[in-house]
PyMOL Python script that loads the backbone (N, CA, C, O; Angstrom):
from pymol import cmd

cmd.read_pdbstr("""\
ATOM      1  N   UNK A   1     117.867  39.100 160.229  1.00  0.00           N
ATOM      2  CA  UNK A   1     118.291  40.259 159.308  1.00  0.00           C
ATOM      3  C   UNK A   1     119.659  39.494 158.927  1.00  0.00           C
ATOM      4  O   UNK A   1     120.020  38.503 159.561  1.00  0.00           O
ATOM      5  N   UNK A   2     120.296  39.953 157.991  1.00  0.00           N
ATOM      6  CA  UNK A   2     121.447  39.687 157.131  1.00  0.00           C
ATOM      7  C   UNK A   2     122.564  40.774 157.393  1.00  0.00           C
ATOM      8  O   UNK A   2     122.297  41.946 157.131  1.00  0.00           O
ATOM      9  N   UNK A   3     124.071  40.364 158.007  1.00  0.00           N
ATOM     10  CA  UNK A   3     124.912  41.459 157.822  1.00  0.00           C
ATOM     11  C   UNK A   3     125.471  41.392 156.577  1.00  0.00           C
ATOM     12  O   UNK A   3     125.745  40.346 155.989  1.00  0.00           O
ATOM     13  N   UNK A   4     125.591  42.166 156.296  1.00  0.00           N
ATOM     14  CA  UNK A   4     126.424  42.896 154.906  1.00  0.00           C
ATOM     15  C   UNK A   4     127.891  42.768 155.123  1.00  0.00           C
ATOM     16  O   UNK A   4     128.554  42.244 154.228  1.00  0.00           O
ATOM     17  N   UNK A   5     128.505  43.207 156.262  1.00  0.00           N
ATOM     18  CA  UNK A   5     130.097  43.308 156.452  1.00  0.00           C
ATOM     19  C   UNK A   5     130.435  44.550 156.422  1.00  0.00           C
ATOM     20  O   UNK A   5     131.575  44.860 156.767  1.00  0.00           O
ATOM     21  N   UNK A   6     129.280  45.768 155.897  1.00  0.00           N
ATOM     22  CA  UNK A   6     129.758  47.025 155.366  1.00  0.00           C
ATOM     23  C   UNK A   6     129.843  47.778 156.928  1.00  0.00           C
ATOM     24  O   UNK A   6     128.836  47.673 157.628  1.00  0.00           O
ATOM     25  N   UNK A   7     130.952  48.482 157.440  1.00  0.00           N
ATOM     26  CA  UNK A   7     130.873  49.129 158.157  1.00  0.00           C
ATOM     27  C   UNK A   7     131.016  50.804 157.794  1.00  0.00           C
ATOM     28  O   UNK A   7     132.065  51.006 157.183  1.00  0.00           O
ATOM     29  N   UNK A   8     130.301  51.913 157.999  1.00  0.00           N
ATOM     30  CA  UNK A   8     130.677  53.233 158.249  1.00  0.00           C
ATOM     31  C   UNK A   8     130.721  54.277 159.001  1.00  0.00           C
ATOM     32  O   UNK A   8     129.715  54.295 159.709  1.00  0.00           O
ATOM     33  N   UNK A   9     131.591  55.406 159.245  1.00  0.00           N
ATOM     34  CA  UNK A   9     131.097  55.947 160.557  1.00  0.00           C
ATOM     35  C   UNK A   9     130.637  57.007 160.323  1.00  0.00           C
ATOM     36  O   UNK A   9     130.870  57.494 159.217  1.00  0.00           O
ATOM     37  N   UNK A  10     129.892  57.675 161.203  1.00  0.00           N
ATOM     38  CA  UNK A  10     128.776  58.972 160.806  1.00  0.00           C
ATOM     39  C   UNK A  10     129.814  59.870 160.874  1.00  0.00           C
ATOM     40  O   UNK A  10     130.787  59.754 161.617  1.00  0.00           O
ATOM     41  N   UNK A  11     129.600  60.804 160.066  1.00  0.00           N
ATOM     42  CA  UNK A  11     130.420  62.274 160.048  1.00  0.00           C
ATOM     43  C   UNK A  11     129.704  63.592 160.774  1.00  0.00           C
ATOM     44  O   UNK A  11     128.486  63.581 160.952  1.00  0.00           O
ATOM     45  N   UNK A  12     130.278  64.393 161.064  1.00  0.00           N
ATOM     46  CA  UNK A  12     130.305  65.326 161.980  1.00  0.00           C
ATOM     47  C   UNK A  12     128.945  65.689 161.624  1.00  0.00           C
ATOM     48  O   UNK A  12     128.626  66.637 162.342  1.00  0.00           O
ATOM     49  N   UNK A  13     128.064  65.390 160.896  1.00  0.00           N
ATOM     50  CA  UNK A  13     126.886  66.205 160.393  1.00  0.00           C
ATOM     51  C   UNK A  13     125.542  65.052 160.856  1.00  0.00           C
ATOM     52  O   UNK A  13     124.348  65.333 160.754  1.00  0.00           O
ATOM     53  N   UNK A  14     125.999  63.954 161.284  1.00  0.00           N
ATOM     54  CA  UNK A  14     125.240  62.696 161.590  1.00  0.00           C
ATOM     55  C   UNK A  14     125.193  61.785 160.263  1.00  0.00           C
ATOM     56  O   UNK A  14     124.664  60.679 160.377  1.00  0.00           O
ATOM     57  N   UNK A  15     125.768  62.213 158.871  1.00  0.00           N
ATOM     58  CA  UNK A  15     125.632  61.346 158.195  1.00  0.00           C
ATOM     59  C   UNK A  15     126.478  60.007 157.810  1.00  0.00           C
ATOM     60  O   UNK A  15     127.656  59.767 158.073  1.00  0.00           O
ATOM     61  N   UNK A  16     125.582  59.249 157.146  1.00  0.00           N
ATOM     62  CA  UNK A  16     126.323  58.079 156.829  1.00  0.00           C
ATOM     63  C   UNK A  16     126.374  58.017 155.075  1.00  0.00           C
ATOM     64  O   UNK A  16     125.704  58.830 154.438  1.00  0.00           O
ATOM     65  N   UNK A  17     126.961  57.306 154.590  1.00  0.00           N
ATOM     66  CA  UNK A  17     127.321  57.186 152.957  1.00  0.00           C
ATOM     67  C   UNK A  17     126.560  55.053 152.909  1.00  0.00           C
ATOM     68  O   UNK A  17     127.140  54.034 153.284  1.00  0.00           O
ATOM     69  N   UNK A  18     125.519  55.177 152.455  1.00  0.00           N
ATOM     70  CA  UNK A  18     125.226  54.116 151.793  1.00  0.00           C
ATOM     71  C   UNK A  18     126.044  53.936 150.573  1.00  0.00           C
ATOM     72  O   UNK A  18     126.201  54.907 149.833  1.00  0.00           O
ATOM     73  N   UNK A  19     126.855  52.219 150.141  1.00  0.00           N
ATOM     74  CA  UNK A  19     127.308  52.286 148.972  1.00  0.00           C
ATOM     75  C   UNK A  19     126.782  51.949 147.900  1.00  0.00           C
ATOM     76  O   UNK A  19     125.659  51.446 147.956  1.00  0.00           O
ATOM     77  N   UNK A  20     127.392  52.115 146.697  1.00  0.00           N
ATOM     78  CA  UNK A  20     126.875  51.997 145.736  1.00  0.00           C
ATOM     79  C   UNK A  20     126.223  50.751 145.278  1.00  0.00           C
ATOM     80  O   UNK A  20     125.346  50.722 144.414  1.00  0.00           O
ATOM     81  N   UNK A  21     126.850  49.398 146.101  1.00  0.00           N
ATOM     82  CA  UNK A  21     126.675  48.162 146.246  1.00  0.00           C
ATOM     83  C   UNK A  21     125.011  48.007 146.370  1.00  0.00           C
ATOM     84  O   UNK A  21     124.243  47.466 145.574  1.00  0.00           O
ATOM     85  N   UNK A  22     124.731  48.650 147.605  1.00  0.00           N
ATOM     86  CA  UNK A  22     123.766  48.413 148.181  1.00  0.00           C
ATOM     87  C   UNK A  22     122.792  48.891 147.690  1.00  0.00           C
ATOM     88  O   UNK A  22     121.775  48.199 147.632  1.00  0.00           O
ATOM     89  N   UNK A  23     122.793  50.497 147.075  1.00  0.00           N
ATOM     90  CA  UNK A  23     122.003  51.251 146.070  1.00  0.00           C
ATOM     91  C   UNK A  23     121.534  50.619 145.341  1.00  0.00           C
ATOM     92  O   UNK A  23     120.370  50.218 145.344  1.00  0.00           O
ATOM     93  N   UNK A  24     122.504  50.380 144.449  1.00  0.00           N
ATOM     94  CA  UNK A  24     122.316  48.833 143.412  1.00  0.00           C
ATOM     95  C   UNK A  24     121.148  47.981 143.669  1.00  0.00           C
ATOM     96  O   UNK A  24     120.007  48.182 143.253  1.00  0.00           O
ATOM     97  N   UNK A  25     121.505  47.128 144.307  1.00  0.00           N
ATOM     98  CA  UNK A  25     120.839  45.908 144.872  1.00  0.00           C
ATOM     99  C   UNK A  25     119.606  46.447 145.049  1.00  0.00           C
ATOM    100  O   UNK A  25     118.782  46.290 144.147  1.00  0.00           O
ATOM    101  N   UNK A  26     119.229  47.214 146.294  1.00  0.00           N
ATOM    102  CA  UNK A  26     117.961  47.862 146.540  1.00  0.00           C
ATOM    103  C   UNK A  26     117.006  48.991 145.818  1.00  0.00           C
ATOM    104  O   UNK A  26     116.004  49.536 146.281  1.00  0.00           O
ATOM    105  N   UNK A  27     117.679  49.180 144.447  1.00  0.00           N
ATOM    106  CA  UNK A  27     116.656  49.888 143.397  1.00  0.00           C
ATOM    107  C   UNK A  27     116.796  51.468 144.146  1.00  0.00           C
ATOM    108  O   UNK A  27     115.802  52.178 144.001  1.00  0.00           O
ATOM    109  N   UNK A  28     117.885  52.022 144.883  1.00  0.00           N
ATOM    110  CA  UNK A  28     117.573  53.259 145.223  1.00  0.00           C
ATOM    111  C   UNK A  28     118.569  54.254 144.700  1.00  0.00           C
ATOM    112  O   UNK A  28     119.773  54.105 144.908  1.00  0.00           O
ATOM    113  N   UNK A  29     118.044  55.344 143.973  1.00  0.00           N
ATOM    114  CA  UNK A  29     118.461  56.197 143.089  1.00  0.00           C
ATOM    115  C   UNK A  29     118.611  57.743 144.433  1.00  0.00           C
ATOM    116  O   UNK A  29     118.174  57.993 145.557  1.00  0.00           O
ATOM    117  N   UNK A  30     119.519  58.428 143.373  1.00  0.00           N
ATOM    118  CA  UNK A  30     119.741  60.011 144.362  1.00  0.00           C
ATOM    119  C   UNK A  30     118.106  60.472 143.898  1.00  0.00           C
ATOM    120  O   UNK A  30     117.416  60.383 142.882  1.00  0.00           O
ATOM    121  N   UNK A  31     117.964  60.980 145.204  1.00  0.00           N
ATOM    122  CA  UNK A  31     116.504  61.863 145.487  1.00  0.00           C
ATOM    123  C   UNK A  31     115.467  60.803 145.910  1.00  0.00           C
ATOM    124  O   UNK A  31     114.360  61.221 146.249  1.00  0.00           O
ATOM    125  N   UNK A  32     115.718  59.396 145.927  1.00  0.00           N
ATOM    126  CA  UNK A  32     114.540  58.497 146.710  1.00  0.00           C
ATOM    127  C   UNK A  32     114.432  58.812 148.125  1.00  0.00           C
ATOM    128  O   UNK A  32     115.411  59.213 148.754  1.00  0.00           O
ATOM    129  N   UNK A  33     113.198  58.637 148.696  1.00  0.00           N
ATOM    130  CA  UNK A  33     113.085  58.654 150.302  1.00  0.00           C
ATOM    131  C   UNK A  33     113.266  57.421 150.879  1.00  0.00           C
ATOM    132  O   UNK A  33     112.918  56.344 150.395  1.00  0.00           O
ATOM    133  N   UNK A  34     113.825  57.612 151.933  1.00  0.00           N
ATOM    134  CA  UNK A  34     114.140  56.428 152.664  1.00  0.00           C
ATOM    135  C   UNK A  34     113.557  57.086 154.114  1.00  0.00           C
ATOM    136  O   UNK A  34     113.742  58.214 154.571  1.00  0.00           O
ATOM    137  N   UNK A  35     112.677  55.792 154.738  1.00  0.00           N
ATOM    138  CA  UNK A  35     112.131  56.019 155.777  1.00  0.00           C
ATOM    139  C   UNK A  35     113.089  55.047 157.029  1.00  0.00           C
ATOM    140  O   UNK A  35     113.792  54.056 156.832  1.00  0.00           O
ATOM    141  N   UNK A  36     112.860  55.604 158.025  1.00  0.00           N
ATOM    142  CA  UNK A  36     113.756  55.592 159.688  1.00  0.00           C
ATOM    143  C   UNK A  36     112.936  54.614 160.120  1.00  0.00           C
ATOM    144  O   UNK A  36     111.716  54.758 160.043  1.00  0.00           O
ATOM    145  N   UNK A  37     113.567  53.367 160.688  1.00  0.00           N
ATOM    146  CA  UNK A  37     112.493  52.597 161.697  1.00  0.00           C
ATOM    147  C   UNK A  37     113.068  52.672 162.872  1.00  0.00           C
ATOM    148  O   UNK A  37     114.232  52.957 162.590  1.00  0.00           O
ATOM    149  N   UNK A  38     112.978  52.587 164.134  1.00  0.00           N
ATOM    150  CA  UNK A  38     113.786  52.299 165.054  1.00  0.00           C
ATOM    151  C   UNK A  38     113.388  51.552 166.153  1.00  0.00           C
ATOM    152  O   UNK A  38     112.187  51.559 166.422  1.00  0.00           O
ATOM    153  N   UNK A  39     114.421  50.683 167.087  1.00  0.00           N
ATOM    154  CA  UNK A  39     113.712  49.941 168.008  1.00  0.00           C
ATOM    155  C   UNK A  39     114.895  50.510 169.481  1.00  0.00           C
ATOM    156  O   UNK A  39     115.711  51.429 169.418  1.00  0.00           O
ATOM    157  N   UNK A  40     114.682  49.838 170.378  1.00  0.00           N
ATOM    158  CA  UNK A  40     115.781  50.115 171.333  1.00  0.00           C
ATOM    159  C   UNK A  40     117.310  49.487 170.973  1.00  0.00           C
ATOM    160  O   UNK A  40     118.314  50.089 171.354  1.00  0.00           O
ATOM    161  N   UNK A  41     117.395  48.308 170.256  1.00  0.00           N
ATOM    162  CA  UNK A  41     118.401  47.612 169.756  1.00  0.00           C
ATOM    163  C   UNK A  41     119.131  48.414 168.253  1.00  0.00           C
ATOM    164  O   UNK A  41     120.330  48.484 167.983  1.00  0.00           O
ATOM    165  N   UNK A  42     117.938  48.965 167.429  1.00  0.00           N
ATOM    166  CA  UNK A  42     118.466  49.114 166.000  1.00  0.00           C
ATOM    167  C   UNK A  42     117.846  50.425 165.666  1.00  0.00           C
ATOM    168  O   UNK A  42     117.088  51.242 166.188  1.00  0.00           O
ATOM    169  N   UNK A  43     118.702  50.210 164.238  1.00  0.00           N
ATOM    170  CA  UNK A  43     117.852  51.466 163.406  1.00  0.00           C
ATOM    171  C   UNK A  43     117.775  50.647 162.114  1.00  0.00           C
ATOM    172  O   UNK A  43     118.883  50.243 161.761  1.00  0.00           O
ATOM    173  N   UNK A  44     116.707  50.279 161.274  1.00  0.00           N
ATOM    174  CA  UNK A  44     116.477  49.621 160.333  1.00  0.00           C
ATOM    175  C   UNK A  44     116.114  51.176 158.812  1.00  0.00           C
ATOM    176  O   UNK A  44     115.156  51.932 158.974  1.00  0.00           O
ATOM    177  N   UNK A  45     116.754  51.276 157.946  1.00  0.00           N
ATOM    178  CA  UNK A  45     116.572  52.198 157.264  1.00  0.00           C
ATOM    179  C   UNK A  45     115.768  51.590 155.702  1.00  0.00           C
ATOM    180  O   UNK A  45     116.618  50.959 155.074  1.00  0.00           O
ATOM    181  N   UNK A  46     114.708  51.610 155.113  1.00  0.00           N
ATOM    182  CA  UNK A  46     113.750  51.246 154.317  1.00  0.00           C
ATOM    183  C   UNK A  46     113.586  52.432 153.340  1.00  0.00           C
ATOM    184  O   UNK A  46     113.380  53.594 153.693  1.00  0.00           O
ATOM    185  N   UNK A  47     113.731  51.889 151.764  1.00  0.00           N
ATOM    186  CA  UNK A  47     113.336  52.568 150.481  1.00  0.00           C
ATOM    187  C   UNK A  47     111.542  52.963 150.459  1.00  0.00           C
ATOM    188  O   UNK A  47     110.703  52.096 150.215  1.00  0.00           O
ATOM    189  N   UNK A  48     111.198  54.365 150.751  1.00  0.00           N
ATOM    190  CA  UNK A  48     110.111  54.474 150.972  1.00  0.00           C
ATOM    191  C   UNK A  48     109.336  54.384 149.695  1.00  0.00           C
ATOM    192  O   UNK A  48     109.743  54.819 148.617  1.00  0.00           O
ATOM    193  N   UNK A  49     108.073  53.725 149.915  1.00  0.00           N
ATOM    194  CA  UNK A  49     107.156  53.545 148.696  1.00  0.00           C
ATOM    195  C   UNK A  49     105.371  53.781 149.428  1.00  0.00           C
ATOM    196  O   UNK A  49     104.566  53.179 150.139  1.00  0.00           O
ATOM    197  N   UNK A  50     105.510  55.076 148.664  1.00  0.00           N
ATOM    198  CA  UNK A  50     104.127  55.185 149.591  1.00  0.00           C
ATOM    199  C   UNK A  50     102.876  54.060 148.777  1.00  0.00           C
ATOM    200  O   UNK A  50     102.918  53.762 147.584  1.00  0.00           O
ATOM    201  N   UNK A  51     101.734  53.534 149.852  1.00  0.00           N
ATOM    202  CA  UNK A  51     101.165  52.371 149.676  1.00  0.00           C
ATOM    203  C   UNK A  51      99.838  53.006 150.387  1.00  0.00           C
ATOM    204  O   UNK A  51      99.725  53.853 151.273  1.00  0.00           O
ATOM    205  N   UNK A  52      98.648  52.069 149.461  1.00  0.00           N
ATOM    206  CA  UNK A  52      97.642  52.178 150.414  1.00  0.00           C
ATOM    207  C   UNK A  52      97.818  51.300 151.728  1.00  0.00           C
ATOM    208  O   UNK A  52      98.617  50.371 151.844  1.00  0.00           O
ATOM    209  N   UNK A  53      96.842  51.801 152.796  1.00  0.00           N
ATOM    210  CA  UNK A  53      97.012  51.701 154.206  1.00  0.00           C
ATOM    211  C   UNK A  53      96.228  50.430 154.277  1.00  0.00           C
ATOM    212  O   UNK A  53      96.522  49.520 155.053  1.00  0.00           O
ATOM    213  N   UNK A  54      95.266  50.396 153.480  1.00  0.00           N
ATOM    214  CA  UNK A  54      94.408  49.044 153.618  1.00  0.00           C
ATOM    215  C   UNK A  54      94.971  47.770 152.837  1.00  0.00           C
ATOM    216  O   UNK A  54      95.073  46.665 153.370  1.00  0.00           O
ATOM    217  N   UNK A  55      95.360  48.070 151.388  1.00  0.00           N
ATOM    218  CA  UNK A  55      95.875  46.602 150.780  1.00  0.00           C
ATOM    219  C   UNK A  55      97.322  46.634 150.210  1.00  0.00           C
ATOM    220  O   UNK A  55      97.832  45.720 149.561  1.00  0.00           O
ATOM    221  N   UNK A  56      98.010  48.005 150.598  1.00  0.00           N
ATOM    222  CA  UNK A  56      99.140  48.204 149.975  1.00  0.00           C
ATOM    223  C   UNK A  56      99.490  48.221 148.385  1.00  0.00           C
ATOM    224  O   UNK A  56     100.507  47.842 147.805  1.00  0.00           O
ATOM    225  N   UNK A  57      98.465  48.711 147.962  1.00  0.00           N
ATOM    226  CA  UNK A  57      98.231  48.974 146.464  1.00  0.00           C
ATOM    227  C   UNK A  57      99.178  50.306 146.128  1.00  0.00           C
ATOM    228  O   UNK A  57      99.233  51.180 146.993  1.00  0.00           O
ATOM    229  N   UNK A  58      99.851  50.461 145.008  1.00  0.00           N
ATOM    230  CA  UNK A  58     100.793  52.085 145.082  1.00  0.00           C
ATOM    231  C   UNK A  58     100.299  52.796 143.761  1.00  0.00           C
ATOM    232  O   UNK A  58     100.746  53.772 143.159  1.00  0.00           O
ATOM    233  N   UNK A  59      99.157  51.919 143.506  1.00  0.00           N
ATOM    234  CA  UNK A  59      98.268  52.946 141.936  1.00  0.00           C
ATOM    235  C   UNK A  59      97.133  53.670 142.489  1.00  0.00           C
ATOM    236  O   UNK A  59      96.488  53.088 143.361  1.00  0.00           O
ATOM    237  N   UNK A  60      96.826  54.674 142.185  1.00  0.00           N
ATOM    238  CA  UNK A  60      95.616  55.645 142.177  1.00  0.00           C
ATOM    239  C   UNK A  60      95.536  55.886 143.628  1.00  0.00           C
ATOM    240  O   UNK A  60      94.659  55.480 144.390  1.00  0.00           O
ATOM    241  N   UNK A  61      96.414  56.495 143.866  1.00  0.00           N
ATOM    242  CA  UNK A  61      96.368  56.903 145.430  1.00  0.00           C
ATOM    243  C   UNK A  61      95.716  58.180 145.801  1.00  0.00           C
ATOM    244  O   UNK A  61      95.730  59.233 145.164  1.00  0.00           O
ATOM    245  N   UNK A  62      95.120  57.912 146.978  1.00  0.00           N
ATOM    246  CA  UNK A  62      94.497  59.369 147.272  1.00  0.00           C
ATOM    247  C   UNK A  62      94.580  59.665 148.610  1.00  0.00           C
ATOM    248  O   UNK A  62      94.525  58.717 149.393  1.00  0.00           O
ATOM    249  N   UNK A  63      94.736  61.093 149.159  1.00  0.00           N
ATOM    250  CA  UNK A  63      94.825  61.206 150.487  1.00  0.00           C
ATOM    251  C   UNK A  63      93.383  61.012 151.109  1.00  0.00           C
ATOM    252  O   UNK A  63      92.411  61.178 150.373  1.00  0.00           O
ATOM    253  N   UNK A  64      93.226  60.701 152.301  1.00  0.00           N
ATOM    254  CA  UNK A  64      91.841  60.843 153.079  1.00  0.00           C
ATOM    255  C   UNK A  64      92.066  60.564 154.641  1.00  0.00           C
ATOM    256  O   UNK A  64      92.185  59.600 155.397  1.00  0.00           O
ATOM    257  N   UNK A  65      92.052  62.195 154.697  1.00  0.00           N
ATOM    258  CA  UNK A  65      92.259  62.411 156.314  1.00  0.00           C
ATOM    259  C   UNK A  65      93.676  62.240 156.933  1.00  0.00           C
ATOM    260  O   UNK A  65      93.973  61.971 158.097  1.00  0.00           O
ATOM    261  N   UNK A  66      94.716  62.534 155.527  1.00  0.00           N
ATOM    262  CA  UNK A  66      96.179  62.492 155.765  1.00  0.00           C
ATOM    263  C   UNK A  66      96.589  60.978 155.654  1.00  0.00           C
ATOM    264  O   UNK A  66      97.684  60.648 156.110  1.00  0.00           O
ATOM    265  N   UNK A  67      95.876  60.163 155.149  1.00  0.00           N
ATOM    266  CA  UNK A  67      96.648  58.862 155.114  1.00  0.00           C
ATOM    267  C   UNK A  67      96.054  58.717 153.717  1.00  0.00           C
ATOM    268  O   UNK A  67      95.098  59.325 153.235  1.00  0.00           O
ATOM    269  N   UNK A  68      97.085  57.469 152.991  1.00  0.00           N
ATOM    270  CA  UNK A  68      97.461  56.870 151.340  1.00  0.00           C
ATOM    271  C   UNK A  68      96.117  56.049 151.065  1.00  0.00           C
ATOM    272  O   UNK A  68      96.189  54.893 151.482  1.00  0.00           O
ATOM    273  N   UNK A  69      94.840  56.410 150.421  1.00  0.00           N
ATOM    274  CA  UNK A  69      94.249  55.102 150.130  1.00  0.00           C
ATOM    275  C   UNK A  69      93.853  55.125 148.787  1.00  0.00           C
ATOM    276  O   UNK A  69      93.537  56.085 148.085  1.00  0.00           O
ATOM    277  N   UNK A  70      93.931  53.602 148.461  1.00  0.00           N
ATOM    278  CA  UNK A  70      93.808  53.190 146.527  1.00  0.00           C
ATOM    279  C   UNK A  70      91.959  53.815 146.705  1.00  0.00           C
ATOM    280  O   UNK A  70      91.080  54.024 147.541  1.00  0.00           O
ATOM    281  N   UNK A  71      92.303  53.889 145.046  1.00  0.00           N
ATOM    282  CA  UNK A  71      90.490  54.179 144.811  1.00  0.00           C
ATOM    283  C   UNK A  71      90.002  53.084 144.904  1.00  0.00           C
ATOM    284  O   UNK A  71      88.803  53.091 145.181  1.00  0.00           O
ATOM    285  N   UNK A  72      90.596  51.869 144.744  1.00  0.00           N
ATOM    286  CA  UNK A  72      89.451  50.478 145.057  1.00  0.00           C
ATOM    287  C   UNK A  72      89.374  50.682 146.550  1.00  0.00           C
ATOM    288  O   UNK A  72      88.184  50.655 146.863  1.00  0.00           O
ATOM    289  N   UNK A  73      90.030  50.845 147.442  1.00  0.00           N
ATOM    290  CA  UNK A  73      89.478  50.492 148.652  1.00  0.00           C
ATOM    291  C   UNK A  73      88.587  51.922 149.133  1.00  0.00           C
ATOM    292  O   UNK A  73      87.790  51.917 150.071  1.00  0.00           O
ATOM    293  N   UNK A  74      88.892  53.089 148.314  1.00  0.00           N
ATOM    294  CA  UNK A  74      87.873  54.205 148.745  1.00  0.00           C
ATOM    295  C   UNK A  74      86.261  53.723 148.304  1.00  0.00           C
ATOM    296  O   UNK A  74      85.196  53.986 148.862  1.00  0.00           O
ATOM    297  N   UNK A  75      86.557  52.878 147.023  1.00  0.00           N
ATOM    298  CA  UNK A  75      84.981  52.826 146.384  1.00  0.00           C
ATOM    299  C   UNK A  75      84.462  51.767 147.389  1.00  0.00           C
ATOM    300  O   UNK A  75      83.249  51.780 147.599  1.00  0.00           O
ATOM    301  N   UNK A  76      85.227  50.846 148.043  1.00  0.00           N
ATOM    302  CA  UNK A  76      84.300  49.510 148.388  1.00  0.00           C
ATOM    303  C   UNK A  76      84.456  50.491 149.999  1.00  0.00           C
ATOM    304  O   UNK A  76      83.339  50.295 150.479  1.00  0.00           O
ATOM    305  N   UNK A  77      84.919  51.039 150.621  1.00  0.00           N
ATOM    306  CA  UNK A  77      84.548  52.444 151.931  1.00  0.00           C
ATOM    307  C   UNK A  77      82.950  52.797 151.220  1.00  0.00           C
ATOM    308  O   UNK A  77      81.920  52.504 151.827  1.00  0.00           O
ATOM    309  N   UNK A  78      82.941  53.294 150.201  1.00  0.00           N
ATOM    310  CA  UNK A  78      81.613  53.889 149.952  1.00  0.00           C
ATOM    311  C   UNK A  78      81.505  54.854 150.204  1.00  0.00           C
ATOM    312  O   UNK A  78      80.427  55.421 150.026  1.00  0.00           O
TER     313      UNK A  78
END
""", "prot")
cmd.dss("prot")
cmd.show_as("cartoon", "prot")
cmd.util.cbc("prot")
cmd.orient("prot")
């Protein structure tokens, strides 16, 4: 993981601000969803892109038992 050198303080409501330079670089727009991952030593933020749980495709998605699956994988599953 690469350090950006950017440091931000958490406000009284637990919020941090992502600098515009980071948002532009990562194509994060107002209203975009961000996923939060944690492990014992770090928090990772990632722009959320719903994708097929099998192949990672982003097009023609359907929910099957609460999971996103693309039409191609649904057809292959039979």
